[in-house]
Every structure is written in structure tokens, then in C-alpha cells.
Residue frames relative to the residue before (quaternion, step in Angstrom):
aa qw qx qy qz dx dy dz
M 1.0000 0.0000 0.0000 0.0000 0.00 0.00 0.00
E 0.3696 -0.7456 0.5174 0.1991 3.52 -0.75 1.14
P 0.4814 -0.6622 0.4851 0.3073 3.61 -1.07 0.85
R 0.3646 -0.7316 0.5377 0.2068 3.48 -1.14 0.70
E 0.4326 -0.6849 0.5322 0.2459 3.60 -1.02 0.81
I 0.1507 -0.7957 0.5828 0.0670 3.54 -0.78 1.09
N 0.1396 -0.7850 0.6015 0.0502 3.59 -0.70 1.05
W 0.0229 0.8148 -0.5780 0.0388 3.59 -0.28 1.32
K 0.0732 -0.7755 0.6267 -0.0206 3.54 -0.93 0.99
P 0.4686 -0.6714 0.4934 0.2937 3.56 -0.95 1.06
S 0.5279 -0.6369 0.4698 0.3081 3.42 -1.15 0.73
R 0.6571 -0.5046 0.3835 0.4082 3.60 -1.17 0.38
K 0.6203 0.5324 -0.3679 0.4433 3.65 1.03 -0.58
I 0.6568 0.4971 -0.3104 0.4745 3.56 0.98 -0.84
Q 0.6458 0.5238 -0.3147 0.4577 3.53 0.95 -0.84
G 0.6606 0.4933 -0.3192 0.4673 3.62 0.95 -0.73
L 0.6425 0.5323 -0.3247 0.4454 3.51 1.08 -0.80
T 0.6350 0.5383 -0.3120 0.4578 3.55 1.03 -0.95
F 0.6582 0.5147 -0.3050 0.4570 3.59 0.92 -0.94
A 0.6509 0.5125 -0.3259 0.4555 3.55 0.96 -0.86
L 0.6589 0.5174 -0.3210 0.4417 3.58 0.91 -0.82
I 0.6490 0.5058 -0.3199 0.4697 3.53 1.04 -0.82
L 0.6413 0.5230 -0.3212 0.4605 3.56 0.98 -0.85
I 0.6509 0.5058 -0.3183 0.4682 3.56 0.95 -0.88
L 0.6487 0.5208 -0.3231 0.4511 3.60 1.00 -0.76
V 0.6522 0.4963 -0.3114 0.4811 3.60 0.96 -0.87
V 0.6764 0.4972 -0.3122 0.4447 3.55 0.84 -0.89
S 0.6334 0.5420 -0.3181 0.4515 3.51 1.07 -0.85
I 0.6258 0.5293 -0.3209 0.4746 3.57 1.08 -0.79
M 0.6690 0.5113 -0.2942 0.4522 3.50 0.88 -1.01
F 0.6459 0.5069 -0.2962 0.4880 3.55 1.02 -0.88
G 0.6318 0.5527 -0.3335 0.4290 3.52 1.07 -0.73
F 0.6627 0.5004 -0.2944 0.4731 3.49 1.04 -0.83
T 0.6974 0.4529 -0.2737 0.4834 3.56 1.04 -0.71
M 0.6546 0.5227 -0.3045 0.4533 3.62 1.14 -0.47
V 0.7491 0.3075 -0.1852 0.5568 3.65 1.05 -0.60
I 0.0322 0.7913 -0.6083 0.0529 3.59 -0.67 1.10
S 0.3613 -0.7143 0.5612 0.2106 3.52 -1.25 0.55
V 0.2015 -0.7595 0.6132 0.0811 3.54 -1.05 0.93
G 0.2972 -0.8026 0.4972 0.1427 3.61 -0.57 1.18
V 0.6868 -0.4545 0.3745 0.4260 3.50 -1.39 0.07
G 0.8082 0.2400 -0.1992 0.4996 3.57 -0.86 0.88
H 0.6459 0.4773 -0.3083 0.5099 3.55 1.39 0.10
A 0.0988 -0.7457 0.6521 0.0946 3.51 -1.36 0.34
V 0.2631 -0.7673 0.5705 0.1290 3.55 -1.18 0.68
L 0.1863 -0.7291 0.6520 0.0928 3.51 -1.15 0.87
L 0.2393 -0.7713 0.5749 0.1315 3.59 -0.81 0.97
V 0.0906 -0.8018 0.5906 0.0056 3.62 -0.52 1.17
D 0.1621 -0.7901 0.5907 0.0227 3.49 -0.70 1.28
P 0.2752 -0.7997 0.5060 0.1697 3.65 -0.38 1.11
L 0.5902 0.5743 -0.3723 0.4280 3.52 1.23 -0.38
T 0.7709 0.3027 -0.1587 0.5375 3.57 0.89 -0.92
K 0.3468 -0.7618 0.4824 0.2581 3.56 1.34 -0.13
S 0.5173 0.6290 -0.4177 0.4029 3.54 0.95 0.84
T 0.2381 -0.7507 0.6041 0.1216 3.54 -1.29 0.51
S 0.3817 -0.7509 0.4876 0.2296 3.58 -0.67 1.01
D 0.5913 -0.5008 0.4643 0.4290 3.52 -1.35 0.10
P 0.6013 -0.5935 0.3739 0.3826 3.63 -1.12 0.55
I 0.2198 -0.7300 0.6335 0.1319 3.49 -1.14 0.79
V 0.2531 -0.8210 0.5060 0.0772 3.50 -0.48 1.39
G 0.3823 -0.7346 0.5202 0.2088 3.54 -0.94 0.93
P 0.5708 -0.0473 -0.7840 -0.2394 1.42 -2.45 0.29
T 0.2616 0.7494 -0.5746 0.1996 3.57 -0.90 0.90
Y 0.3860 -0.6691 0.5628 0.2942 3.54 -1.35 -0.11
V 0.1634 -0.7945 0.5811 0.0663 3.51 -1.09 0.71
V 0.2041 -0.7568 0.6085 0.1234 3.58 -0.94 0.94
K 0.0344 0.8026 -0.5915 0.0682 3.54 -0.80 1.01
A 0.5978 -0.5458 0.4355 0.3937 3.51 -1.32 0.29
P 0.6160 -0.5826 0.3636 0.3860 3.64 -1.05 0.52
W 0.7077 0.4591 -0.2933 0.4498 3.60 0.95 -0.58
V 0.5592 0.6026 -0.3761 0.4274 3.55 1.31 -0.20
T 0.3034 -0.7484 0.5663 0.1646 3.64 -0.94 0.99
A 0.2290 -0.7552 0.6000 0.1314 3.55 -0.96 0.93
V 0.1500 -0.7896 0.5923 0.0559 3.56 -0.64 1.18
D 0.2254 -0.7819 0.5720 0.1031 3.55 -0.60 1.19
V 0.0531 -0.7842 0.6182 -0.0101 3.57 -0.96 1.02
Y 0.2669 -0.7407 0.5980 0.1503 3.55 -0.86 1.03
Y 0.0666 -0.8472 0.5270 0.0069 3.63 -0.42 1.16
A 0.5028 0.6968 -0.4324 0.2731 3.68 1.11 -0.34
T 0.7903 -0.1659 0.1403 0.5729 3.64 0.56 -1.06
E 0.0341 -0.7744 0.6318 -0.0076 3.54 -0.85 1.09
S 0.0738 -0.7963 0.5982 0.0512 3.54 -1.15 0.49
F 0.1510 -0.7487 0.6419 0.0680 3.46 -1.43 0.47
E 0.0173 0.8112 -0.5825 0.0479 3.56 -0.63 1.08
D 0.1516 0.7983 -0.5620 0.1544 3.60 -0.79 0.99
T 0.2943 -0.7055 0.6085 0.2133 3.51 -1.32 0.26
I 0.1293 -0.8388 0.5288 -0.0011 3.54 -0.42 1.26
G 0.3147 -0.7457 0.5546 0.1934 3.61 -0.80 0.93
C 0.0995 0.7811 -0.6073 0.1052 3.56 -0.95 0.91
F 0.3803 -0.7175 0.5426 0.2148 3.52 -1.33 0.12
S 0.4217 -0.6620 0.5556 0.2744 3.54 -1.28 0.58
S 0.6934 -0.4598 0.3346 0.4425 3.59 -1.31 0.10
D 0.7087 0.3870 -0.2708 0.5241 3.64 1.10 -0.49
Q 0.5795 -0.6703 0.3363 0.3191 3.59 1.16 0.75
L 0.4115 0.6585 -0.5255 0.3477 3.57 0.92 0.81
E 0.3927 -0.7289 0.5124 0.2278 3.59 -0.79 0.97
M 0.0317 -0.7897 0.6125 -0.0132 3.56 -0.91 0.96
Q 0.2656 -0.7394 0.5993 0.1535 3.51 -1.25 0.60
I 0.0939 -0.8292 0.5510 0.0079 3.60 -0.23 1.30
Q 0.2104 -0.7842 0.5797 0.0685 3.53 -0.70 1.20
I 0.0195 -0.8298 0.5538 -0.0652 3.58 -0.58 1.15
L 0.1202 -0.7539 0.6407 0.0811 3.57 -1.26 0.48
L 0.0975 -0.7975 0.5953 -0.0110 3.53 -0.75 1.20
R 0.0590 -0.7786 0.6246 0.0117 3.59 -1.01 0.90
W 0.1249 0.7769 -0.6112 0.0850 3.50 -1.20 0.62
S 0.2915 -0.6895 0.6213 0.2314 3.56 -1.36 0.16
L 0.3890 -0.6970 0.5508 0.2438 3.51 -1.29 0.40
D 0.4431 -0.6646 0.5420 0.2613 3.52 -1.12 0.84
P 0.4159 -0.7274 0.4702 0.2773 3.66 -0.45 1.13
G 0.6575 0.5564 -0.3178 0.3964 3.58 1.01 -0.78
K 0.7335 0.3856 -0.2143 0.5171 3.57 1.34 -0.34
L 0.3894 0.7435 -0.4699 0.2735 3.55 1.24 0.28
R 0.5960 0.5787 -0.3676 0.4181 3.56 1.08 -0.62
A 0.6862 0.4648 -0.2808 0.4839 3.58 0.91 -0.96
L 0.6275 0.5088 -0.3499 0.4742 3.64 1.00 -0.68
Y 0.6453 0.5140 -0.3203 0.4656 3.63 0.91 -0.73
Q 0.6664 0.5077 -0.3135 0.4472 3.52 0.92 -0.84
N 0.6673 0.4570 -0.2946 0.5089 3.62 1.15 -0.58
Y 0.7916 0.1261 -0.0571 0.5951 3.57 1.09 -0.65
P 0.1600 -0.8389 0.5136 0.0828 3.56 0.22 1.31
R 0.6868 0.4068 -0.3074 0.5180 3.60 1.16 -0.33
L 0.4204 -0.7413 0.4357 0.2896 3.58 1.26 0.18
N 0.4048 0.7138 -0.4530 0.3485 3.56 1.20 0.79
Y 0.1977 0.8207 -0.5129 0.1558 3.58 1.05 0.74
K 0.5777 0.5715 -0.4022 0.4218 3.60 1.13 -0.51
E 0.7233 0.4409 -0.2520 0.4679 3.57 0.80 -1.00
A 0.7184 0.4647 -0.2420 0.4576 3.56 1.02 -0.91
A 0.8183 0.2350 -0.1147 0.5119 3.66 0.96 -0.68
I 0.7044 0.4879 -0.2881 0.4275 3.54 0.64 -1.10
E 0.6634 0.5237 -0.3077 0.4370 3.59 0.85 -0.97
S 0.6978 0.4660 -0.2800 0.4665 3.56 0.82 -0.96
I 0.6232 0.5291 -0.3506 0.4568 3.61 1.06 -0.76
M 0.6720 0.4997 -0.3084 0.4512 3.60 0.86 -0.89
A 0.6726 0.5004 -0.3225 0.4396 3.58 0.80 -0.91
E 0.6875 0.4922 -0.2826 0.4530 3.56 0.86 -1.00
T 0.6696 0.5170 -0.2903 0.4473 3.58 0.89 -0.96
I 0.6606 0.5014 -0.3085 0.4658 3.62 0.87 -0.93
R 0.6693 0.5067 -0.3058 0.4492 3.56 0.88 -0.85
L 0.6517 0.5137 -0.3072 0.4658 3.55 1.08 -0.68
V 0.6648 0.4888 -0.3026 0.4770 3.54 1.07 -0.72
T 0.6978 0.5050 -0.2933 0.4148 3.59 0.68 -1.07
K 0.6266 0.5523 -0.3659 0.4104 3.62 1.00 -0.64
N 0.6323 0.5183 -0.3481 0.4586 3.68 1.20 -0.15
F 0.7072 0.3899 -0.2544 0.5320 3.60 1.25 0.04
T 0.4296 -0.6308 0.5642 0.3150 3.57 -1.18 0.54
A 0.6644 -0.4895 0.3665 0.4297 3.57 -1.23 0.28
L 0.6600 0.5028 -0.3180 0.4588 3.59 0.93 -0.82
Q 0.6410 0.5239 -0.3173 0.4626 3.61 1.02 -0.68
T 0.6338 0.5060 -0.3644 0.4577 3.60 1.05 -0.53
I 0.6245 0.5025 -0.3391 0.4924 3.54 1.25 -0.27
E 0.7042 0.4806 -0.2521 0.4577 3.56 0.89 -1.05
F 0.8009 0.2177 -0.0780 0.5523 3.52 0.96 -0.94
R 0.0341 0.8491 -0.5234 0.0627 3.59 0.88 1.00
D 0.6543 0.5061 -0.3276 0.4565 3.63 0.90 -0.85
V 0.6353 0.5253 -0.3338 0.4572 3.60 0.96 -0.79
V 0.6529 0.4917 -0.3221 0.4777 3.59 0.90 -0.86
R 0.6503 0.5220 -0.3295 0.4428 3.56 0.88 -0.86
N 0.6856 0.4907 -0.2883 0.4539 3.59 0.81 -0.96
Q 0.6449 0.5003 -0.3335 0.4718 3.63 1.00 -0.72
I 0.6393 0.5166 -0.3281 0.4656 3.58 0.92 -0.80
E 0.6583 0.5140 -0.3068 0.4565 3.61 0.85 -0.97
T 0.6685 0.5083 -0.2970 0.4544 3.59 0.90 -0.99
A 0.6771 0.4994 -0.2930 0.4542 3.56 0.90 -0.99
V 0.6546 0.5054 -0.3224 0.4607 3.63 0.93 -0.95
R 0.6347 0.5343 -0.3417 0.4415 3.59 0.89 -0.93
Q 0.6736 0.4989 -0.3016 0.4543 3.61 0.83 -0.94
E 0.6767 0.5021 -0.3011 0.4465 3.58 0.90 -0.91
V 0.6499 0.5088 -0.3212 0.4644 3.57 1.00 -0.75
Q 0.6616 0.5148 -0.3130 0.4464 3.59 1.03 -0.79
V 0.7244 0.4315 -0.2527 0.4745 3.60 1.02 -0.75
E 0.5157 0.6300 -0.4233 0.3975 3.63 1.25 -0.20
S 0.3249 -0.7946 0.4766 0.1895 3.57 -0.29 1.24
S 0.6147 0.5686 -0.3682 0.4039 3.62 1.03 -0.65
L 0.6590 0.5037 -0.3220 0.4564 3.58 1.09 -0.50
A 0.3276 -0.8250 0.4249 0.1776 3.53 1.31 -0.09
G 0.5851 -0.6086 0.3619 0.3954 3.51 1.22 0.51
A 0.4038 0.7619 -0.4458 0.2401 3.59 1.23 0.33
L 0.6361 0.5608 -0.3355 0.4103 3.60 1.19 -0.49
T 0.0258 0.7947 -0.6049 0.0425 3.61 -0.78 1.06
S 0.7847 0.3096 -0.2239 0.4881 3.60 -1.35 0.02
F 0.1147 0.8438 -0.5096 0.1232 3.53 0.94 1.04
E 0.0357 0.7897 -0.6115 0.0344 3.58 -0.91 0.98
F 0.1179 -0.8006 0.5871 0.0205 3.59 -0.93 0.95
D 0.0078 -0.7996 0.6005 -0.0045 3.58 -0.94 0.88
L 0.2531 -0.7461 0.6045 0.1176 3.53 -0.72 1.15
R 0.1823 -0.8610 0.4682 0.0789 3.58 0.02 1.27
N 0.7937 -0.1598 0.1188 0.5749 3.58 0.98 -0.70
I 0.1934 -0.7222 0.6486 0.1425 3.50 -1.33 0.54
G 0.1481 -0.8206 0.5495 0.0519 3.54 -0.47 1.21
Y 0.1725 -0.7797 0.5988 0.0620 3.58 -0.98 0.96
P 0.6230 -0.5128 0.4067 0.4284 3.62 -1.20 0.31
T 0.6326 -0.5674 0.3736 0.3720 3.57 -1.15 0.71
K 0.6617 0.5131 -0.3282 0.4372 3.62 0.86 -0.80
Y 0.6403 0.5264 -0.3100 0.4657 3.54 1.06 -0.83
T 0.6540 0.5236 -0.3064 0.4520 3.54 0.97 -0.97
A 0.6571 0.4991 -0.3091 0.4729 3.59 1.01 -0.87
A 0.6398 0.5208 -0.3283 0.4601 3.60 1.01 -0.75
I 0.6354 0.5216 -0.3230 0.4689 3.59 1.04 -0.74
E 0.6513 0.5020 -0.3163 0.4731 3.55 0.97 -0.93
D 0.6501 0.5094 -0.3355 0.4532 3.66 0.92 -0.79
K 0.6508 0.5180 -0.3171 0.4555 3.53 1.04 -0.82
L 0.6467 0.5250 -0.3106 0.4579 3.54 1.02 -0.80
V 0.6261 0.5301 -0.3122 0.4791 3.53 1.08 -0.83
A 0.6693 0.5121 -0.2868 0.4556 3.59 0.93 -0.91
E 0.6464 0.5140 -0.3108 0.4705 3.54 1.09 -0.83
Q 0.6623 0.5057 -0.3070 0.4597 3.53 0.99 -0.89
Q 0.6329 0.5079 -0.3327 0.4804 3.62 1.07 -0.68
K 0.6194 0.5397 -0.3361 0.4605 3.58 1.00 -0.80
I 0.6527 0.4989 -0.3068 0.4806 3.58 0.90 -1.02
Q 0.6673 0.4931 -0.3230 0.4552 3.64 0.85 -0.81
A 0.6592 0.4953 -0.3210 0.4660 3.59 1.00 -0.82
D 0.6366 0.5048 -0.3408 0.4730 3.62 0.99 -0.78
F 0.6323 0.5232 -0.3500 0.4516 3.61 0.97 -0.74
E 0.6730 0.4962 -0.3062 0.4550 3.58 0.90 -0.91
K 0.6159 0.5375 -0.3317 0.4709 3.59 1.06 -0.83
Q 0.6808 0.4861 -0.2928 0.4632 3.54 0.88 -0.91
R 0.6312 0.5330 -0.3320 0.4553 3.57 1.07 -0.74
I 0.6572 0.5231 -0.2948 0.4556 3.55 0.95 -0.89
L 0.6469 0.5093 -0.3062 0.4779 3.54 1.03 -0.91
I 0.6442 0.5204 -0.3223 0.4586 3.55 0.92 -0.77
L 0.6687 0.5065 -0.2796 0.4671 3.54 0.96 -0.94
A 0.6605 0.4999 -0.3057 0.4695 3.54 1.03 -0.87
D 0.6412 0.5188 -0.3096 0.4731 3.53 1.03 -0.81
A 0.6384 0.5195 -0.3210 0.4685 3.54 1.00 -0.80
T 0.6615 0.5022 -0.3040 0.4667 3.60 0.98 -0.88
A 0.6410 0.5198 -0.3283 0.4595 3.57 0.99 -0.84
Q 0.6606 0.4977 -0.3134 0.4665 3.57 0.96 -0.90
E 0.6372 0.5284 -0.3420 0.4447 3.57 1.01 -0.68
V 0.6368 0.5127 -0.3164 0.4812 3.60 1.03 -0.83
I 0.6659 0.4905 -0.3209 0.4615 3.60 0.88 -0.90
I 0.6555 0.5015 -0.3239 0.4626 3.57 0.85 -0.87
K 0.6749 0.4927 -0.3143 0.4506 3.61 0.90 -0.85
A 0.6448 0.5308 -0.3059 0.4570 3.52 1.02 -0.84
A 0.6460 0.5190 -0.3070 0.4680 3.51 1.03 -0.95
G 0.6429 0.5294 -0.3173 0.4536 3.54 1.08 -0.87
E 0.6697 0.5083 -0.3013 0.4499 3.52 0.92 -0.88
A 0.6448 0.5242 -0.3205 0.4545 3.53 1.03 -0.88
E 0.6622 0.5045 -0.3011 0.4651 3.50 0.99 -0.94
A 0.6300 0.5328 -0.3348 0.4551 3.58 1.04 -0.71
K 0.6500 0.5053 -0.3168 0.4709 3.61 1.04 -0.76
V 0.6320 0.5223 -0.3418 0.4593 3.51 1.01 -0.76
I 0.6522 0.5045 -0.3169 0.4686 3.59 0.98 -0.89
E 0.6441 0.5104 -0.3173 0.4732 3.59 0.97 -0.91
A 0.6639 0.5094 -0.3184 0.4454 3.63 0.87 -0.87
N 0.6498 0.4954 -0.3179 0.4809 3.56 0.96 -0.82
A 0.6486 0.5035 -0.3329 0.4637 3.61 0.96 -0.81
T 0.6453 0.4940 -0.3364 0.4758 3.65 0.93 -0.76
K 0.6258 0.5487 -0.3360 0.4409 3.57 0.94 -0.78
E 0.6790 0.4915 -0.2740 0.4715 3.51 0.92 -0.99
A 0.6467 0.5261 -0.3154 0.4533 3.62 1.04 -0.83
I 0.6545 0.5065 -0.3066 0.4701 3.53 0.99 -0.83
A 0.6448 0.5239 -0.3161 0.4582 3.54 1.03 -0.78
L 0.6494 0.4981 -0.3141 0.4812 3.57 1.11 -0.65
V 0.6246 0.5203 -0.3375 0.4746 3.63 1.04 -0.67
L 0.6766 0.4770 -0.3056 0.4704 3.58 0.89 -0.86
E 0.6183 0.5472 -0.3386 0.4513 3.55 1.05 -0.73
S 0.6967 0.4755 -0.2733 0.4624 3.59 1.01 -0.87
T 0.7175 0.4400 -0.2539 0.4765 3.62 1.12 -0.68
G 0.4686 -0.6765 0.4543 0.3411 3.58 1.21 -0.37
Q 0.5385 -0.6176 0.4661 0.3337 3.53 -1.27 0.26
S 0.0343 0.8504 -0.5165 0.0937 3.56 0.13 1.38
G 0.5660 -0.6035 0.3640 0.4277 3.53 1.35 -0.02
N 0.6454 0.5051 -0.3147 0.4788 3.57 1.31 0.02
E 0.2242 0.8183 -0.5116 0.1357 3.59 1.24 0.39
T 0.6550 0.5297 -0.3158 0.4367 3.65 0.90 -0.87
R 0.6845 0.4839 -0.2906 0.4613 3.46 0.94 -1.00
I 0.6454 0.5232 -0.3375 0.4424 3.56 0.99 -0.75
A 0.6125 0.5580 -0.3112 0.4655 3.55 1.09 -0.82
E 0.6573 0.4969 -0.3148 0.4712 3.57 0.99 -0.94
L 0.6585 0.5185 -0.3245 0.4384 3.56 0.92 -0.86
Y 0.6313 0.5310 -0.3406 0.4511 3.59 0.99 -0.79
L 0.6706 0.4981 -0.2890 0.4676 3.56 0.89 -0.97
W 0.6290 0.5546 -0.3129 0.4460 3.48 1.13 -0.78
V 0.6210 0.5391 -0.2944 0.4868 3.49 1.04 -0.94
Q 0.6733 0.5231 -0.2932 0.4326 3.57 0.86 -1.03
A 0.6612 0.5079 -0.2815 0.4750 3.49 1.04 -0.91
L 0.6520 0.5007 -0.3205 0.4705 3.60 0.98 -0.87
Q 0.6192 0.5484 -0.3480 0.4413 3.65 1.00 -0.68
R 0.6660 0.4895 -0.3146 0.4667 3.54 1.03 -0.67
I 0.6410 0.5122 -0.3041 0.4841 3.53 1.15 -0.79
A 0.8130 0.0543 -0.0013 0.5797 3.59 0.82 -1.02
P 0.1460 -0.8539 0.4944 0.0711 3.55 0.19 1.32
D 0.6459 0.5395 -0.3200 0.4351 3.58 1.28 -0.40
I 0.5606 0.5928 -0.3922 0.4248 3.64 1.27 -0.04
D 0.1640 -0.8185 0.5497 0.0323 3.49 -0.72 1.17
I 0.7493 0.3259 -0.1569 0.5547 3.62 1.24 -0.62
L 0.0333 -0.7791 0.6259 -0.0106 3.62 -0.80 1.00
I 0.0468 -0.7610 0.6468 -0.0155 3.59 -0.91 1.06
V 0.1984 -0.7754 0.5881 0.1161 3.51 -0.87 0.93
G 0.3932 -0.7533 0.4858 0.2047 3.49 -0.72 1.14
A 0.7199 -0.4588 0.3045 0.4225 3.50 -1.38 0.18
D 0.6885 0.4621 -0.2663 0.4915 3.53 1.17 -0.66
G 0.5961 -0.6078 0.3517 0.3893 3.50 1.24 0.04
T 0.4849 0.6501 -0.4246 0.4025 3.53 1.38 0.19
P 0.3797 -0.7358 0.5121 0.2282 3.64 -0.76 1.03
V 0.1290 -0.7569 0.6331 0.0982 3.55 -1.09 0.70
L 0.2199 -0.7996 0.5554 0.0627 3.54 -0.67 1.23
I 0.0568 -0.8080 0.5865 -0.0049 3.59 -0.69 1.09
P 0.3157 -0.7585 0.5364 0.1931 3.61 -0.56 1.12
T 0.5245 -0.6577 0.4254 0.3337 3.56 -0.99 0.75
N 0.7093 0.4433 -0.2728 0.4755 3.62 1.09 -0.49
S 0.4356 0.6826 -0.4821 0.3345 3.64 1.27 0.29
T 0.2503 -0.7400 0.6088 0.1383 3.59 -1.26 0.53
T 0.4042 -0.6956 0.5414 0.2441 3.58 -1.12 0.79
P 0.4237 -0.7259 0.4755 0.2598 3.58 -0.80 0.97
């Protein structure tokens, strides 16, 4: 007996039930992915329910959150935020400057709900921080001349930081959410012509300082040279006085030993003559005066031929 081929087809009812089960499974998986969300480190999530028009307290990561499919999860990064910009402003003498600043802060997780309610798009940096920075910097710089912003850069920086911090704290729309506030004045840009003028002035001042130094050095050297000449001259004069007194005393001793013979002047002349000859010929030890009064000098080391 030959086997018979059986062709079995599910009924439409069974097919519809199977399709429904598959659809339910797919929808359940999709809902599952939308109902469970991951919250990373440094992030917080606010759950916004459009049906009840309510916003939950922030849920701080790292964690997982289960929510209803119709609830929106708003992710907020609270660890470290920053704002960097170059702001045009004027000094008190109406010189335009470009001040480059960098602002850093963290957000207080406990105040994220109030901040979100004030800024649903979380655009508080553009809507509040930027305007606060621009207005505050312009108010501070108008109290300084352009040259003072160079000479007292730290003072300008500190005043800007203090003013910005105060304005951020009193800004009600920020809800006091900004903490760990840091301010950095990165650069103050000046017009090219003004910068060139400042550089020329600094060069001129350096040249003047160098010239004053050289002048002072020359004066000191000249004064030292003059003092040296004066001291040398005074020493020579004093030496001559000492020598003259010694000569006077020597002549007096010679006259005293020879007695008052009426040749005192001649004896004094001879003494001075001998002293002069000793300076001229220090190696001559024997002096003979000829009959005509001509001195004959005989060295001690001379030999008779």
C-alpha cells in the first residue's frame, strides 16, 4: 500500500494568532529598550512625564533607570562644564580690546531640576553665562586705561573673576546650580598699531635705561680717575715735603759738625750737589772735586789700567 501525501496548512485563525504573538514580542522588546536606560559617570537623568506634567529629581549615575515608555529621560552632564569666548570691550580711554577668557564650573546635582525647568533645552550657557560674561567684563575694563590693563593685569583679572562670580550667584535663572567656579583670563588683545607703539616705547625706555647706566658708569670711572690723580699728587707732594725736611735736617747736621766757618752756603750747595749726583749715578761711591771745582766720579768697581 502506497503512503499518501498529507498537505497540512494552518488555519487563518492560527496564522493570525502567531502574527499577534510575534508582534507582541517585538513591541515588548522595543518597549524594553525604551524603558531601561543607562546613566553614566558624571551624568544625571531627569524623568519628564508629559501626562502628569512632572519632572523627577535627578538620578545620578552610574546606574540603570526603568521608566515608562512615554516618559522622556533628559540626560545632564554635571561633572565639569566650560565656556570659552573672546569678548570685545573698551578701556576708559576708549581703546578697543579683545579679552579671551575661559570659565569652568560643575553643576550641583541637587539643583539640576530647577535649572532644567528654567532652561528646558539646557542652553543656559548661551542664554545666561555668555551675557553675564560680556556685560561684566565691559563694566570692569572701562575702569582701567589700556596701559593699566597691561601694568595691572592681575588686578584686572581678579576684579573680573569677583564680579562674574557675584553675577552668577545672584542670577535667579541659574538656581545656584553652578559650583567649583574657576576663571582664567587667557589673553588681552590690543590693536596692532597700539601694540607696535607699546613695543617702541619699551624699546626707547630700555635704551634710555642703558644710556643712563653708561653715563653713570663713565661718571664713576671719571671720579675714580680724578680721585686717583689727587691721591697720587698729594702723595708726591707729601713725599717732597718729607724729603725737603730730611735734606734740611741733614744740612743742619753737616754745618753743625763743620762749625760756623762762613762757608755755610757753599757747604749746603755741595750737599745738594752730591744728592743730585747720587740720583743721576747711583753706582758712584767716590767723589773727588778738582781744583777748578769740577767733580770727578770714581766707581768702586773701576780698575786702573
